[in-house]
N, C-alpha and C positions, 0 to 999 in steps of 0.2 A: 060771340063778342071776341074782340081782339084787344088785349090789355098790354101795357108796358110796365116794367119795374126798374126803378133806379134807386141807387144808394148813394147818399151825399154826406159830406162832413167826415169826421174822424172815424177810423175803423173801430169796431166794437164786437165782443164776443156775442154771437147770436144773430148776426145779420144773415149769414148763410141759411141758418135754420128759419128765419123769417121768409127769405126768398123761396125756400123749399115749402114752407106752409102755404104761401100764396099760390105757388104753382100747383101743388098737389090738390088743393081744394078747387082751384080754378079750372084745371084740366080734367081731373077725375070725377068731380062732382057737378061742376056747372057747364062742362064742355066748351070752355073757352080756349082760345089761342093766346099764348103768353110770349112776349118779346122782352129780352133783357136789353136795357140801355146801358152802354159802358161809360164810366168816367163821370158819374153823377149828372148834374144839370148840364155839364159840358157836352154830354152826349145828345141833349136836345138840339144843340147847335151843330154838331159834327155828324150826327145820325149814325154812329157806330153801334150796331146791335147784333144780337144772336137770337136764334129761336130756342126757347126753353121748353123742354118736354119733361114728363114725369121721370124718365130714365136720366136725363142730364142733371137733374137735381138730387138724384139718389145719392146717398152718402154724405150730404152736406150737414146733417144734423149737429155733428160734433166738430165741424171744420171752422177754424177761426178766420178772420178776415172777411172779404166779400169777392165772390167770383165775378162780380160786375165791375170791380174797381170803383174808386171814389175820387172825389176831389172837392176843393173848397170853393169852386166856381159858383157864383150866384147869378141867376138869370137877370136880376135887376140890381145893377150896382149903384150904390149911393151917389158916387161921383159922375155917373153917366149924365149926359145931357138929355133933354127931352126927345130930341131927334134920335139919339142913340138908343133910347129905351123903346121908341116906337119901332126902330128897325129890328131890335132884338125880339120884341114882341111878335113882329110880323114873321121873323124867321122860325121862331118857336112854333107858332100856329101852322105855318107852312109845313115844317118837318114832321109835326104830329099828324097832320093830314096825310102827307106822303107815306108815312109808316102805317097809315090806316088804323090808328089806335082810337078805341072808343072811350078808354080811361087810362090813367096812369097812377100807379102805386108809388109813392115817395117815401122812403125809409131813411129817417135821419133825425137829428137833434133840433134844438131851437131855431137855428138859422134855416134849416130845411123847412121846418113847419112855417116859418115866416114867408119863405120863397114859394112854397106850395100854396099858401093862401093867396098870394099875388097871382099865381097862375090860375087859380080857380076863379079869380075876379075877372080875368080876361076871357073866361068862357071855357076853359078846359076842364074835363071831368077828372077830379083829383080825389084820392083817398090816401091818407098818410098813416104811417106806423111810427111811434116815437122811439128813438134809439139814442142812447147816451149812457156811459158808465157814471156820469155825474148825477143822474136821477133828477135833473132840474127842470124837466119839461112840465109845464103847468097843465093840470087837468087829468093826469093819470097818477094812481098811487105808486106806481113803479114802472121804470123802463127796463127792458131786457139789456143785459150787459152789467147793470149795477150789481147784482148778487155775485157775479164772478169776480168783479174788481174788488168788492168787500172781502170776498173769500181769499183772494191773493194778498191783499194788504193785511189781513187778519194773520195769515200763515207767517208774513214777514215779521210782524209785531211779536208773535209767539217765539220766533227764532232770536229776536234781539234781547228777549228777557234774560236768556242764559248768558249772553255776552256781558249785558249790562250788570248783572248781579255778580259775575265772576270778577269784573274789574272795578265794581262799586262806582259805576258811571251813570251819568244822565245820558239817555239815548233819544235823539230827536229823529223821528221818521216823517218824511214829507210825502204825502199822497196827493193825488190828483183832486181837482176841484178849485176852478178859477173864482167863481162867483158863489157857488154853493158848497156847503161843507158836509153833504151826506155821506160821502165815503169816509171822511175822517171821523164823523160822528158814529157811524155804524161799526167800522172797523176798530175805532178806538175803544168802544165799549165791549165789543166782542173779544178783543185782544188784551183786555185788562190794562188799558192805557191809564195813566195817573192824571195826565193833563191832556186836554183836547182843545185845539185852537181852530176856530171856524172864520171864514171871511165875513159871516153875517154878525159875529159877536166881538166887541171890542175886548182887547186884552192889555194887561199892565205887566211888563217884564219884571218889575220890581216885586209885584205881588206874586207872580209866578215863582220867582227866585226864593221868596220867603216860604212858600209852600214846599219847595224842595229842600230848603234847609231844615224846616220843621220835620219833614219826613225822615231825614237822616239822623236827626236828634232822637226820634222815635225808634230808631233801629232798622229802618228800612235800608237795604243795601243798595238800591238803584231806584231810578225814576224813569219812566217811559212817557215821552211827550209825542202825541200824534198831531201833526200840523198839516192843514190843507194849504196847497200851493198858493192860494189866492189871498191869504191874510195880508193885512197892511204892514209894510216894512219901511224903513227909512231909505230914501233914494232908490226904491224899487229893488232892493236886495232880494235874493232868493230866499224864500221863506225859511227852509230848514237851516241854511247856513247862517242867516241873520239871528234866529232864535238860539241856535247852539252857541254862537259867538257871544251873545248878550248874556246868556245864562252862565257861561263859564266866567265871564268878566264879573258878574254880580255875586256869584256864589264861591268861586274858586274851586268848584268841583269839575273834574274832567268830563267834558261833554262832547259827544260825537253826533254826527248827522248821517242819515241814510236817505237817499232819494229813490223812490221806487220807479217813478217815470212811466214809460211806455209799457213796461212789464204788466201793468194793470189792464191794458187794452188788448193784449194780444193772446193767442192760444185758444183753446177749446172752451166753450161756454159750460157753465154749471148745469146740473140737471134742472134746476129751477128755471134758468134762463132759456134753456132748450124748449121746455114746456111752454113758457110764457111766449117766446118768439113764434112757436108753432101756432098757438092759439090766436095770436094777434094777426099772424099772416093769413090764416084761414078766415078770420073775421073780415079782413080787408077784402078778400074775395067775395064774401057774402054781401058786403056793402055794395060792391060794384054790381053783382047780380040783381040786387034790388034797385039799382041806379040811385043809391043814396050817397050822392057826391059832396064834396066839400067838407068831409069829416075826417077826424083823426081817431084811430082806434085807441082805446084806453082800458086800464085795469081799475075797476072800482070794487074794492073788497076782493071778492073771489070771482067776480064777474067780468067778462070781456064785453065792452060796450063801445060806444063812440060819443064823441062831442063835436060841435061845430069848430071848423078851423078858425072861424072869426073869433071865437071865445078864447082860443090858444094864443093867437097872435100878439107878440110883443110882451108876453108874460113869462115870469120865471117862478119856479117852485123853490123857495128858499127855506132854510132852517130858521126857526123863530125861538125866542127866549122861552116861550111857554110850550114848546114842542115836548112831548112826554119823555123822549129819549134824554133831552137836556134836563128836564125836572128830576127824573129818576136817577140820572147819572150824578146830579148834584147831591141827591140824598144818600148815595152810596160812597161819596167822598171824592168824586172826580172833579178837578178844577177846570173850569172853561175860560180861564184868563184873568179872573179877578177874585 
């Protein structure tokens, strides 16, 4: 068999480890030929590829980014006319046939899963691996990249404690998470955050300010607030900046904000993510060998398995009020906005 691999969407620690996992299993165990498709789904239109071998993926386990490159290109754009969609479909099928691919492994987040499902509906043999630091892909307990992002955010929070306590300040740290607050939730608890604000849960600045004032009255020298970038703000203001400004106005306490940004997405994956990415990549090769297409590899408990792409399509895994992290966080005194 001859298979293709592409990576789509934002970069994420562990993509290269996944590519390596797919290739090592596909080539060494199943005797497949593997082709790397450059530039995400754009590569299905332009046909820029390279032969991947067991040797060419050697050393990728701890390497950040993606050797195949990535893009935000979607094979089926919403604004495209029916005629344009038909033409794009024809071109994709033609290029896949020209490349001689029996199946394609698509590595990516929610947008990638949605596009991959559409590709499977037009007859292509697709297997996907979920990738995002946000951990918001429905159907898997965890995505690779998440553990690394949480570790980076936690280390940053740890460092802010000393500055905040030295200056008797409120420190607001903004982490990634547009629609899902998993990074803020996990790093906030791991880093000893006092207040955690998530996109899924409403918050009240006045209530938060009162919590901060009460903490200072009790002798606490500082307060750490962990904010997901996707929380609601007035006029679309940046989350960290808005929260810091409002809190300083309400409390009169010096408040500073730090935005981690893309630091969370770069660099080497953690040991956990290297292992998870390797296992997921190897399982993707197994699904192809079994000709079990239209599936997304997933983690359920400690087991690597798979679910139908049709079940994943258009769904998000979000934090809920009854999530155990939220419940236990409240019990130990963390404020989640109210």
